[in-house]
Chimera marker file (.cmm) of the C-alpha trace (Angstrom):
<marker_set name="trace">
<marker id="1" x="-17.801" y="105.741" z="-81.798" r="1" g="1" b="0" radius="0.5"/>
<marker id="2" x="-14.132" y="105.622" z="-82.756" r="1" g="1" b="0" radius="0.5"/>
<marker id="3" x="-12.833" y="106.117" z="-86.211" r="1" g="1" b="0" radius="0.5"/>
<marker id="4" x="-11.765" y="102.544" z="-86.406" r="1" g="1" b="0" radius="0.5"/>
<marker id="5" x="-15.375" y="101.396" z="-85.438" r="1" g="1" b="0" radius="0.5"/>
<marker id="6" x="-16.884" y="103.716" z="-87.946" r="1" g="1" b="0" radius="0.5"/>
<marker id="7" x="-14.772" y="102.289" z="-90.784" r="1" g="1" b="0" radius="0.5"/>
<marker id="8" x="-15.670" y="98.571" z="-89.636" r="1" g="1" b="0" radius="0.5"/>
<marker id="9" x="-19.372" y="99.782" z="-89.619" r="1" g="1" b="0" radius="0.5"/>
<marker id="10" x="-19.039" y="101.155" z="-93.254" r="1" g="1" b="0" radius="0.5"/>
<marker id="11" x="-17.392" y="98.041" z="-94.503" r="1" g="1" b="0" radius="0.5"/>
<marker id="12" x="-20.001" y="95.686" z="-93.115" r="1" g="1" b="0" radius="0.5"/>
<marker id="13" x="-22.917" y="97.857" z="-94.408" r="1" g="1" b="0" radius="0.5"/>
<marker id="14" x="-21.186" y="98.054" z="-97.741" r="1" g="1" b="0" radius="0.5"/>
<marker id="15" x="-20.738" y="94.182" z="-97.936" r="1" g="1" b="0" radius="0.5"/>
<marker id="16" x="-24.343" y="93.651" z="-97.045" r="1" g="1" b="0" radius="0.5"/>
<marker id="17" x="-25.585" y="96.170" z="-99.765" r="1" g="1" b="0" radius="0.5"/>
<marker id="18" x="-23.425" y="94.757" z="-102.522" r="1" g="1" b="0" radius="0.5"/>
<marker id="19" x="-24.500" y="91.090" z="-101.584" r="1" g="1" b="0" radius="0.5"/>
<marker id="20" x="-28.137" y="92.127" z="-101.548" r="1" g="1" b="0" radius="0.5"/>
<marker id="21" x="-27.714" y="93.597" z="-105.145" r="1" g="1" b="0" radius="0.5"/>
<marker id="22" x="-25.666" y="90.830" z="-106.478" r="1" g="1" b="0" radius="0.5"/>
<marker id="23" x="-27.934" y="88.133" z="-105.190" r="1" g="1" b="0" radius="0.5"/>
<marker id="24" x="-30.753" y="89.661" z="-107.219" r="1" g="1" b="0" radius="0.5"/>
<marker id="25" x="-29.028" y="88.666" z="-110.388" r="1" g="1" b="0" radius="0.5"/>
<marker id="26" x="-30.816" y="85.648" z="-111.963" r="1" g="1" b="0" radius="0.5"/>
<marker id="27" x="-28.256" y="82.781" z="-112.053" r="1" g="1" b="0" radius="0.5"/>
<marker id="28" x="-28.381" y="82.364" z="-115.844" r="1" g="1" b="0" radius="0.5"/>
<marker id="29" x="-27.625" y="86.022" z="-116.271" r="1" g="1" b="0" radius="0.5"/>
<marker id="30" x="-24.738" y="86.511" z="-113.762" r="1" g="1" b="0" radius="0.5"/>
<marker id="31" x="-21.987" y="86.295" z="-116.526" r="1" g="1" b="0" radius="0.5"/>
<marker id="32" x="-24.287" y="88.340" z="-119.103" r="1" g="1" b="0" radius="0.5"/>
<marker id="33" x="-22.839" y="91.502" z="-120.477" r="1" g="1" b="0" radius="0.5"/>
<marker id="34" x="-25.154" y="94.306" z="-121.572" r="1" g="1" b="0" radius="0.5"/>
<marker id="35" x="-22.644" y="95.334" z="-124.233" r="1" g="1" b="0" radius="0.5"/>
<marker id="36" x="-19.349" y="93.654" z="-125.209" r="1" g="1" b="0" radius="0.5"/>
<marker id="37" x="-17.547" y="96.596" z="-123.770" r="1" g="1" b="0" radius="0.5"/>
<marker id="38" x="-19.147" y="96.272" z="-120.550" r="1" g="1" b="0" radius="0.5"/>
<marker id="39" x="-18.617" y="93.990" z="-117.632" r="1" g="1" b="0" radius="0.5"/>
<marker id="40" x="-20.828" y="91.328" z="-116.385" r="1" g="1" b="0" radius="0.5"/>
<marker id="41" x="-22.073" y="91.117" z="-112.480" r="1" g="1" b="0" radius="0.5"/>
<marker id="42" x="-19.879" y="87.926" z="-112.350" r="1" g="1" b="0" radius="0.5"/>
<marker id="43" x="-16.836" y="89.939" z="-113.482" r="1" g="1" b="0" radius="0.5"/>
<marker id="44" x="-17.438" y="92.618" z="-110.939" r="1" g="1" b="0" radius="0.5"/>
<marker id="45" x="-18.301" y="90.287" z="-108.130" r="1" g="1" b="0" radius="0.5"/>
<marker id="46" x="-14.908" y="88.589" z="-108.932" r="1" g="1" b="0" radius="0.5"/>
<marker id="47" x="-13.084" y="92.050" z="-108.476" r="1" g="1" b="0" radius="0.5"/>
<marker id="48" x="-14.584" y="92.970" z="-105.085" r="1" g="1" b="0" radius="0.5"/>
<marker id="49" x="-13.919" y="89.196" z="-103.845" r="1" g="1" b="0" radius="0.5"/>
<marker id="50" x="-10.263" y="89.030" z="-104.637" r="1" g="1" b="0" radius="0.5"/>
<marker id="51" x="-8.713" y="92.610" z="-105.008" r="1" g="1" b="0" radius="0.5"/>
<marker id="52" x="-8.112" y="92.911" z="-101.283" r="1" g="1" b="0" radius="0.5"/>
<marker id="53" x="-5.594" y="90.016" z="-101.460" r="1" g="1" b="0" radius="0.5"/>
<marker id="54" x="-3.515" y="92.104" z="-103.759" r="1" g="1" b="0" radius="0.5"/>
<marker id="55" x="-3.275" y="95.186" z="-101.396" r="1" g="1" b="0" radius="0.5"/>
<marker id="56" x="-2.362" y="94.064" z="-97.907" r="1" g="1" b="0" radius="0.5"/>
<marker id="57" x="0.953" y="95.793" z="-98.284" r="1" g="1" b="0" radius="0.5"/>
<marker id="58" x="-0.862" y="99.120" z="-97.344" r="1" g="1" b="0" radius="0.5"/>
<marker id="59" x="-1.088" y="97.585" z="-93.892" r="1" g="1" b="0" radius="0.5"/>
<marker id="60" x="2.203" y="95.666" z="-93.629" r="1" g="1" b="0" radius="0.5"/>
<marker id="61" x="4.423" y="98.317" z="-95.253" r="1" g="1" b="0" radius="0.5"/>
<marker id="62" x="2.234" y="101.390" z="-95.833" r="1" g="1" b="0" radius="0.5"/>
<marker id="63" x="2.976" y="101.035" z="-99.558" r="1" g="1" b="0" radius="0.5"/>
<marker id="64" x="1.213" y="99.572" z="-102.493" r="1" g="1" b="0" radius="0.5"/>
<marker id="65" x="3.322" y="98.496" z="-105.548" r="1" g="1" b="0" radius="0.5"/>
<marker id="66" x="0.988" y="97.464" z="-108.452" r="1" g="1" b="0" radius="0.5"/>
<marker id="67" x="3.057" y="96.681" z="-111.468" r="1" g="1" b="0" radius="0.5"/>
<marker id="68" x="1.710" y="95.229" z="-114.736" r="1" g="1" b="0" radius="0.5"/>
<marker id="69" x="2.707" y="91.733" z="-113.615" r="1" g="1" b="0" radius="0.5"/>
<marker id="70" x="0.882" y="92.108" z="-110.338" r="1" g="1" b="0" radius="0.5"/>
<marker id="71" x="-2.121" y="93.130" z="-112.393" r="1" g="1" b="0" radius="0.5"/>
<marker id="72" x="-1.971" y="89.987" z="-114.531" r="1" g="1" b="0" radius="0.5"/>
<marker id="73" x="-1.676" y="87.756" z="-111.395" r="1" g="1" b="0" radius="0.5"/>
<marker id="74" x="-4.767" y="89.573" z="-109.818" r="1" g="1" b="0" radius="0.5"/>
<marker id="75" x="-6.689" y="89.105" z="-113.085" r="1" g="1" b="0" radius="0.5"/>
<marker id="76" x="-5.694" y="85.493" z="-113.517" r="1" g="1" b="0" radius="0.5"/>
<marker id="77" x="-6.590" y="84.948" z="-109.763" r="1" g="1" b="0" radius="0.5"/>
<marker id="78" x="-9.751" y="86.782" z="-109.996" r="1" g="1" b="0" radius="0.5"/>
<marker id="79" x="-11.213" y="84.477" z="-112.771" r="1" g="1" b="0" radius="0.5"/>
<marker id="80" x="-10.807" y="81.307" z="-110.827" r="1" g="1" b="0" radius="0.5"/>
<marker id="81" x="-13.792" y="82.109" z="-108.895" r="1" g="1" b="0" radius="0.5"/>
<marker id="82" x="-16.386" y="81.062" z="-111.419" r="1" g="1" b="0" radius="0.5"/>
<marker id="83" x="-19.765" y="80.752" z="-109.335" r="1" g="1" b="0" radius="0.5"/>
<marker id="84" x="-21.650" y="82.794" z="-106.993" r="1" g="1" b="0" radius="0.5"/>
<marker id="85" x="-20.876" y="80.587" z="-104.198" r="1" g="1" b="0" radius="0.5"/>
<marker id="86" x="-17.127" y="80.688" z="-104.808" r="1" g="1" b="0" radius="0.5"/>
<marker id="87" x="-17.239" y="84.471" z="-105.034" r="1" g="1" b="0" radius="0.5"/>
<marker id="88" x="-19.303" y="84.939" z="-101.944" r="1" g="1" b="0" radius="0.5"/>
<marker id="89" x="-16.974" y="82.740" z="-99.800" r="1" g="1" b="0" radius="0.5"/>
<marker id="90" x="-13.784" y="84.650" z="-101.017" r="1" g="1" b="0" radius="0.5"/>
<marker id="91" x="-15.680" y="88.037" z="-100.782" r="1" g="1" b="0" radius="0.5"/>
<marker id="92" x="-16.513" y="87.199" z="-97.156" r="1" g="1" b="0" radius="0.5"/>
<marker id="93" x="-13.115" y="85.861" z="-96.440" r="1" g="1" b="0" radius="0.5"/>
<marker id="94" x="-11.251" y="88.848" z="-97.668" r="1" g="1" b="0" radius="0.5"/>
<marker id="95" x="-13.542" y="91.353" z="-96.199" r="1" g="1" b="0" radius="0.5"/>
<marker id="96" x="-13.404" y="89.721" z="-92.834" r="1" g="1" b="0" radius="0.5"/>
<marker id="97" x="-9.573" y="90.049" z="-93.133" r="1" g="1" b="0" radius="0.5"/>
<marker id="98" x="-9.844" y="93.459" z="-93.932" r="1" g="1" b="0" radius="0.5"/>
<marker id="99" x="-12.149" y="94.076" z="-90.702" r="1" g="1" b="0" radius="0.5"/>
<marker id="100" x="-9.704" y="92.255" z="-88.652" r="1" g="1" b="0" radius="0.5"/>
<marker id="101" x="-6.724" y="94.398" z="-89.757" r="1" g="1" b="0" radius="0.5"/>
<marker id="102" x="-8.858" y="97.538" z="-89.310" r="1" g="1" b="0" radius="0.5"/>
<marker id="103" x="-9.875" y="96.615" z="-85.732" r="1" g="1" b="0" radius="0.5"/>
<marker id="104" x="-6.218" y="96.036" z="-84.920" r="1" g="1" b="0" radius="0.5"/>
<marker id="105" x="-5.497" y="99.741" z="-85.869" r="1" g="1" b="0" radius="0.5"/>
<marker id="106" x="-5.909" y="102.740" z="-83.455" r="1" g="1" b="0" radius="0.5"/>
<marker id="107" x="-7.411" y="105.903" z="-84.640" r="1" g="1" b="0" radius="0.5"/>
<marker id="108" x="-4.074" y="107.429" z="-84.844" r="1" g="1" b="0" radius="0.5"/>
<marker id="109" x="-2.874" y="104.793" z="-87.213" r="1" g="1" b="0" radius="0.5"/>
<marker id="110" x="-5.598" y="105.818" z="-89.647" r="1" g="1" b="0" radius="0.5"/>
<marker id="111" x="-3.512" y="109.013" z="-90.367" r="1" g="1" b="0" radius="0.5"/>
<marker id="112" x="-0.463" y="107.056" z="-91.552" r="1" g="1" b="0" radius="0.5"/>
<marker id="113" x="0.749" y="108.122" z="-94.960" r="1" g="1" b="0" radius="0.5"/>
<marker id="114" x="0.686" y="105.364" z="-97.660" r="1" g="1" b="0" radius="0.5"/>
<marker id="115" x="2.543" y="105.323" z="-100.766" r="1" g="1" b="0" radius="0.5"/>
<marker id="116" x="0.463" y="104.386" z="-103.733" r="1" g="1" b="0" radius="0.5"/>
<marker id="117" x="1.283" y="103.766" z="-107.265" r="1" g="1" b="0" radius="0.5"/>
<marker id="118" x="-0.844" y="106.648" z="-108.621" r="1" g="1" b="0" radius="0.5"/>
<marker id="119" x="-0.702" y="110.421" z="-107.897" r="1" g="1" b="0" radius="0.5"/>
<marker id="120" x="-1.961" y="111.954" z="-104.871" r="1" g="1" b="0" radius="0.5"/>
<marker id="121" x="-1.613" y="111.938" z="-101.127" r="1" g="1" b="0" radius="0.5"/>
<marker id="122" x="-3.074" y="108.771" z="-99.329" r="1" g="1" b="0" radius="0.5"/>
<marker id="123" x="-3.511" y="108.010" z="-95.694" r="1" g="1" b="0" radius="0.5"/>
<marker id="124" x="-4.150" y="104.647" z="-94.361" r="1" g="1" b="0" radius="0.5"/>
<marker id="125" x="-7.864" y="105.568" z="-93.806" r="1" g="1" b="0" radius="0.5"/>
<marker id="126" x="-8.190" y="106.459" z="-97.436" r="1" g="1" b="0" radius="0.5"/>
<marker id="127" x="-6.990" y="103.051" z="-98.458" r="1" g="1" b="0" radius="0.5"/>
<marker id="128" x="-9.647" y="101.244" z="-96.202" r="1" g="1" b="0" radius="0.5"/>
<marker id="129" x="-12.462" y="103.460" z="-97.291" r="1" g="1" b="0" radius="0.5"/>
<marker id="130" x="-11.392" y="102.378" z="-100.978" r="1" g="1" b="0" radius="0.5"/>
<marker id="131" x="-13.038" y="98.879" z="-100.412" r="1" g="1" b="0" radius="0.5"/>
<marker id="132" x="-16.147" y="100.708" z="-99.328" r="1" g="1" b="0" radius="0.5"/>
<marker id="133" x="-16.041" y="102.693" z="-102.428" r="1" g="1" b="0" radius="0.5"/>
<marker id="134" x="-15.616" y="99.875" z="-104.645" r="1" g="1" b="0" radius="0.5"/>
<marker id="135" x="-18.338" y="97.856" z="-103.309" r="1" g="1" b="0" radius="0.5"/>
<marker id="136" x="-20.659" y="100.867" z="-103.742" r="1" g="1" b="0" radius="0.5"/>
<marker id="137" x="-19.480" y="101.607" z="-107.327" r="1" g="1" b="0" radius="0.5"/>
<marker id="138" x="-19.999" y="97.903" z="-108.340" r="1" g="1" b="0" radius="0.5"/>
<marker id="139" x="-23.267" y="97.614" z="-106.566" r="1" g="1" b="0" radius="0.5"/>
<marker id="140" x="-24.662" y="100.675" z="-108.651" r="1" g="1" b="0" radius="0.5"/>
<marker id="141" x="-23.141" y="98.799" z="-111.945" r="1" g="1" b="0" radius="0.5"/>
<marker id="142" x="-25.070" y="95.808" z="-111.018" r="1" g="1" b="0" radius="0.5"/>
<marker id="143" x="-28.211" y="97.602" z="-110.360" r="1" g="1" b="0" radius="0.5"/>
<marker id="144" x="-27.980" y="99.144" z="-113.773" r="1" g="1" b="0" radius="0.5"/>
<marker id="145" x="-27.513" y="95.582" z="-115.195" r="1" g="1" b="0" radius="0.5"/>
<marker id="146" x="-30.562" y="94.495" z="-113.326" r="1" g="1" b="0" radius="0.5"/>
<marker id="147" x="-32.522" y="97.312" z="-114.861" r="1" g="1" b="0" radius="0.5"/>
<marker id="148" x="-31.593" y="96.144" z="-118.242" r="1" g="1" b="0" radius="0.5"/>
<marker id="149" x="-32.804" y="92.822" z="-117.355" r="1" g="1" b="0" radius="0.5"/>
<marker id="150" x="-36.202" y="94.101" z="-116.091" r="1" g="1" b="0" radius="0.5"/>
<marker id="151" x="-35.453" y="93.351" z="-112.352" r="1" g="1" b="0" radius="0.5"/>
<marker id="152" x="-36.194" y="96.192" z="-109.967" r="1" g="1" b="0" radius="0.5"/>
<marker id="153" x="-33.073" y="96.671" z="-108.049" r="1" g="1" b="0" radius="0.5"/>
<marker id="154" x="-34.983" y="98.253" z="-105.172" r="1" g="1" b="0" radius="0.5"/>
<link id1="1" id2="2" r="1" g="1" b="0" radius="0.2"/>
<link id1="2" id2="3" r="1" g="1" b="0" radius="0.2"/>
<link id1="3" id2="4" r="1" g="1" b="0" radius="0.2"/>
<link id1="4" id2="5" r="1" g="1" b="0" radius="0.2"/>
<link id1="5" id2="6" r="1" g="1" b="0" radius="0.2"/>
<link id1="6" id2="7" r="1" g="1" b="0" radius="0.2"/>
<link id1="7" id2="8" r="1" g="1" b="0" radius="0.2"/>
<link id1="8" id2="9" r="1" g="1" b="0" radius="0.2"/>
<link id1="9" id2="10" r="1" g="1" b="0" radius="0.2"/>
<link id1="10" id2="11" r="1" g="1" b="0" radius="0.2"/>
<link id1="11" id2="12" r="1" g="1" b="0" radius="0.2"/>
<link id1="12" id2="13" r="1" g="1" b="0" radius="0.2"/>
<link id1="13" id2="14" r="1" g="1" b="0" radius="0.2"/>
<link id1="14" id2="15" r="1" g="1" b="0" radius="0.2"/>
<link id1="15" id2="16" r="1" g="1" b="0" radius="0.2"/>
<link id1="16" id2="17" r="1" g="1" b="0" radius="0.2"/>
<link id1="17" id2="18" r="1" g="1" b="0" radius="0.2"/>
<link id1="18" id2="19" r="1" g="1" b="0" radius="0.2"/>
<link id1="19" id2="20" r="1" g="1" b="0" radius="0.2"/>
<link id1="20" id2="21" r="1" g="1" b="0" radius="0.2"/>
<link id1="21" id2="22" r="1" g="1" b="0" radius="0.2"/>
<link id1="22" id2="23" r="1" g="1" b="0" radius="0.2"/>
<link id1="23" id2="24" r="1" g="1" b="0" radius="0.2"/>
<link id1="24" id2="25" r="1" g="1" b="0" radius="0.2"/>
<link id1="25" id2="26" r="1" g="1" b="0" radius="0.2"/>
<link id1="26" id2="27" r="1" g="1" b="0" radius="0.2"/>
<link id1="27" id2="28" r="1" g="1" b="0" radius="0.2"/>
<link id1="28" id2="29" r="1" g="1" b="0" radius="0.2"/>
<link id1="29" id2="30" r="1" g="1" b="0" radius="0.2"/>
<link id1="30" id2="31" r="1" g="1" b="0" radius="0.2"/>
<link id1="31" id2="32" r="1" g="1" b="0" radius="0.2"/>
<link id1="32" id2="33" r="1" g="1" b="0" radius="0.2"/>
<link id1="33" id2="34" r="1" g="1" b="0" radius="0.2"/>
<link id1="34" id2="35" r="1" g="1" b="0" radius="0.2"/>
<link id1="35" id2="36" r="1" g="1" b="0" radius="0.2"/>
<link id1="36" id2="37" r="1" g="1" b="0" radius="0.2"/>
<link id1="37" id2="38" r="1" g="1" b="0" radius="0.2"/>
<link id1="38" id2="39" r="1" g="1" b="0" radius="0.2"/>
<link id1="39" id2="40" r="1" g="1" b="0" radius="0.2"/>
<link id1="40" id2="41" r="1" g="1" b="0" radius="0.2"/>
<link id1="41" id2="42" r="1" g="1" b="0" radius="0.2"/>
<link id1="42" id2="43" r="1" g="1" b="0" radius="0.2"/>
<link id1="43" id2="44" r="1" g="1" b="0" radius="0.2"/>
<link id1="44" id2="45" r="1" g="1" b="0" radius="0.2"/>
<link id1="45" id2="46" r="1" g="1" b="0" radius="0.2"/>
<link id1="46" id2="47" r="1" g="1" b="0" radius="0.2"/>
<link id1="47" id2="48" r="1" g="1" b="0" radius="0.2"/>
<link id1="48" id2="49" r="1" g="1" b="0" radius="0.2"/>
<link id1="49" id2="50" r="1" g="1" b="0" radius="0.2"/>
<link id1="50" id2="51" r="1" g="1" b="0" radius="0.2"/>
<link id1="51" id2="52" r="1" g="1" b="0" radius="0.2"/>
<link id1="52" id2="53" r="1" g="1" b="0" radius="0.2"/>
<link id1="53" id2="54" r="1" g="1" b="0" radius="0.2"/>
<link id1="54" id2="55" r="1" g="1" b="0" radius="0.2"/>
<link id1="55" id2="56" r="1" g="1" b="0" radius="0.2"/>
<link id1="56" id2="57" r="1" g="1" b="0" radius="0.2"/>
<link id1="57" id2="58" r="1" g="1" b="0" radius="0.2"/>
<link id1="58" id2="59" r="1" g="1" b="0" radius="0.2"/>
<link id1="59" id2="60" r="1" g="1" b="0" radius="0.2"/>
<link id1="60" id2="61" r="1" g="1" b="0" radius="0.2"/>
<link id1="61" id2="62" r="1" g="1" b="0" radius="0.2"/>
<link id1="62" id2="63" r="1" g="1" b="0" radius="0.2"/>
<link id1="63" id2="64" r="1" g="1" b="0" radius="0.2"/>
<link id1="64" id2="65" r="1" g="1" b="0" radius="0.2"/>
<link id1="65" id2="66" r="1" g="1" b="0" radius="0.2"/>
<link id1="66" id2="67" r="1" g="1" b="0" radius="0.2"/>
<link id1="67" id2="68" r="1" g="1" b="0" radius="0.2"/>
<link id1="68" id2="69" r="1" g="1" b="0" radius="0.2"/>
<link id1="69" id2="70" r="1" g="1" b="0" radius="0.2"/>
<link id1="70" id2="71" r="1" g="1" b="0" radius="0.2"/>
<link id1="71" id2="72" r="1" g="1" b="0" radius="0.2"/>
<link id1="72" id2="73" r="1" g="1" b="0" radius="0.2"/>
<link id1="73" id2="74" r="1" g="1" b="0" radius="0.2"/>
<link id1="74" id2="75" r="1" g="1" b="0" radius="0.2"/>
<link id1="75" id2="76" r="1" g="1" b="0" radius="0.2"/>
<link id1="76" id2="77" r="1" g="1" b="0" radius="0.2"/>
<link id1="77" id2="78" r="1" g="1" b="0" radius="0.2"/>
<link id1="78" id2="79" r="1" g="1" b="0" radius="0.2"/>
<link id1="79" id2="80" r="1" g="1" b="0" radius="0.2"/>
<link id1="80" id2="81" r="1" g="1" b="0" radius="0.2"/>
<link id1="81" id2="82" r="1" g="1" b="0" radius="0.2"/>
<link id1="82" id2="83" r="1" g="1" b="0" radius="0.2"/>
<link id1="83" id2="84" r="1" g="1" b="0" radius="0.2"/>
<link id1="84" id2="85" r="1" g="1" b="0" radius="0.2"/>
<link id1="85" id2="86" r="1" g="1" b="0" radius="0.2"/>
<link id1="86" id2="87" r="1" g="1" b="0" radius="0.2"/>
<link id1="87" id2="88" r="1" g="1" b="0" radius="0.2"/>
<link id1="88" id2="89" r="1" g="1" b="0" radius="0.2"/>
<link id1="89" id2="90" r="1" g="1" b="0" radius="0.2"/>
<link id1="90" id2="91" r="1" g="1" b="0" radius="0.2"/>
<link id1="91" id2="92" r="1" g="1" b="0" radius="0.2"/>
<link id1="92" id2="93" r="1" g="1" b="0" radius="0.2"/>
<link id1="93" id2="94" r="1" g="1" b="0" radius="0.2"/>
<link id1="94" id2="95" r="1" g="1" b="0" radius="0.2"/>
<link id1="95" id2="96" r="1" g="1" b="0" radius="0.2"/>
<link id1="96" id2="97" r="1" g="1" b="0" radius="0.2"/>
<link id1="97" id2="98" r="1" g="1" b="0" radius="0.2"/>
<link id1="98" id2="99" r="1" g="1" b="0" radius="0.2"/>
<link id1="99" id2="100" r="1" g="1" b="0" radius="0.2"/>
<link id1="100" id2="101" r="1" g="1" b="0" radius="0.2"/>
<link id1="101" id2="102" r="1" g="1" b="0" radius="0.2"/>
<link id1="102" id2="103" r="1" g="1" b="0" radius="0.2"/>
<link id1="103" id2="104" r="1" g="1" b="0" radius="0.2"/>
<link id1="104" id2="105" r="1" g="1" b="0" radius="0.2"/>
<link id1="105" id2="106" r="1" g="1" b="0" radius="0.2"/>
<link id1="106" id2="107" r="1" g="1" b="0" radius="0.2"/>
<link id1="107" id2="108" r="1" g="1" b="0" radius="0.2"/>
<link id1="108" id2="109" r="1" g="1" b="0" radius="0.2"/>
<link id1="109" id2="110" r="1" g="1" b="0" radius="0.2"/>
<link id1="110" id2="111" r="1" g="1" b="0" radius="0.2"/>
<link id1="111" id2="112" r="1" g="1" b="0" radius="0.2"/>
<link id1="112" id2="113" r="1" g="1" b="0" radius="0.2"/>
<link id1="113" id2="114" r="1" g="1" b="0" radius="0.2"/>
<link id1="114" id2="115" r="1" g="1" b="0" radius="0.2"/>
<link id1="115" id2="116" r="1" g="1" b="0" radius="0.2"/>
<link id1="116" id2="117" r="1" g="1" b="0" radius="0.2"/>
<link id1="117" id2="118" r="1" g="1" b="0" radius="0.2"/>
<link id1="118" id2="119" r="1" g="1" b="0" radius="0.2"/>
<link id1="119" id2="120" r="1" g="1" b="0" radius="0.2"/>
<link id1="120" id2="121" r="1" g="1" b="0" radius="0.2"/>
<link id1="121" id2="122" r="1" g="1" b="0" radius="0.2"/>
<link id1="122" id2="123" r="1" g="1" b="0" radius="0.2"/>
<link id1="123" id2="124" r="1" g="1" b="0" radius="0.2"/>
<link id1="124" id2="125" r="1" g="1" b="0" radius="0.2"/>
<link id1="125" id2="126" r="1" g="1" b="0" radius="0.2"/>
<link id1="126" id2="127" r="1" g="1" b="0" radius="0.2"/>
<link id1="127" id2="128" r="1" g="1" b="0" radius="0.2"/>
<link id1="128" id2="129" r="1" g="1" b="0" radius="0.2"/>
<link id1="129" id2="130" r="1" g="1" b="0" radius="0.2"/>
<link id1="130" id2="131" r="1" g="1" b="0" radius="0.2"/>
<link id1="131" id2="132" r="1" g="1" b="0" radius="0.2"/>
<link id1="132" id2="133" r="1" g="1" b="0" radius="0.2"/>
<link id1="133" id2="134" r="1" g="1" b="0" radius="0.2"/>
<link id1="134" id2="135" r="1" g="1" b="0" radius="0.2"/>
<link id1="135" id2="136" r="1" g="1" b="0" radius="0.2"/>
<link id1="136" id2="137" r="1" g="1" b="0" radius="0.2"/>
<link id1="137" id2="138" r="1" g="1" b="0" radius="0.2"/>
<link id1="138" id2="139" r="1" g="1" b="0" radius="0.2"/>
<link id1="139" id2="140" r="1" g="1" b="0" radius="0.2"/>
<link id1="140" id2="141" r="1" g="1" b="0" radius="0.2"/>
<link id1="141" id2="142" r="1" g="1" b="0" radius="0.2"/>
<link id1="142" id2="143" r="1" g="1" b="0" radius="0.2"/>
<link id1="143" id2="144" r="1" g="1" b="0" radius="0.2"/>
<link id1="144" id2="145" r="1" g="1" b="0" radius="0.2"/>
<link id1="145" id2="146" r="1" g="1" b="0" radius="0.2"/>
<link id1="146" id2="147" r="1" g="1" b="0" radius="0.2"/>
<link id1="147" id2="148" r="1" g="1" b="0" radius="0.2"/>
<link id1="148" id2="149" r="1" g="1" b="0" radius="0.2"/>
<link id1="149" id2="150" r="1" g="1" b="0" radius="0.2"/>
<link id1="150" id2="151" r="1" g="1" b="0" radius="0.2"/>
<link id1="151" id2="152" r="1" g="1" b="0" radius="0.2"/>
<link id1="152" id2="153" r="1" g="1" b="0" radius="0.2"/>
<link id1="153" id2="154" r="1" g="1" b="0" radius="0.2"/>
</marker_set>
């Protein structure tokens, strides 16, 4: 298996796991917050569904700029997806675009340096893996919400 194929597999499995978890959330609890300082499942779904559209420069220019105004545009955009169905459609669309972009790469491309707006050294493979990590992180957060609701996430 090539590195590109491995990344595609991880993206697909991450998407399946996230969808399985978020679909366990009862419809009437999708926007429920366990505490005013914590995020709802819907808010987290909006993030994983929309954030990729604000990161394609890592593929196109091997650089990501994410200024305060970019963050504000992203936040406003993410909040336009207000239903489970809208989030799922956008999540599938953006994740499929990521998969298509990854499939167009060679294994050697994965080692390309990417300039990011935060400290550290980043390679293209790191920025691709970030979507997998983000889905897993939010899957865990939603599992915690489910437990608070008395729903077994397993």
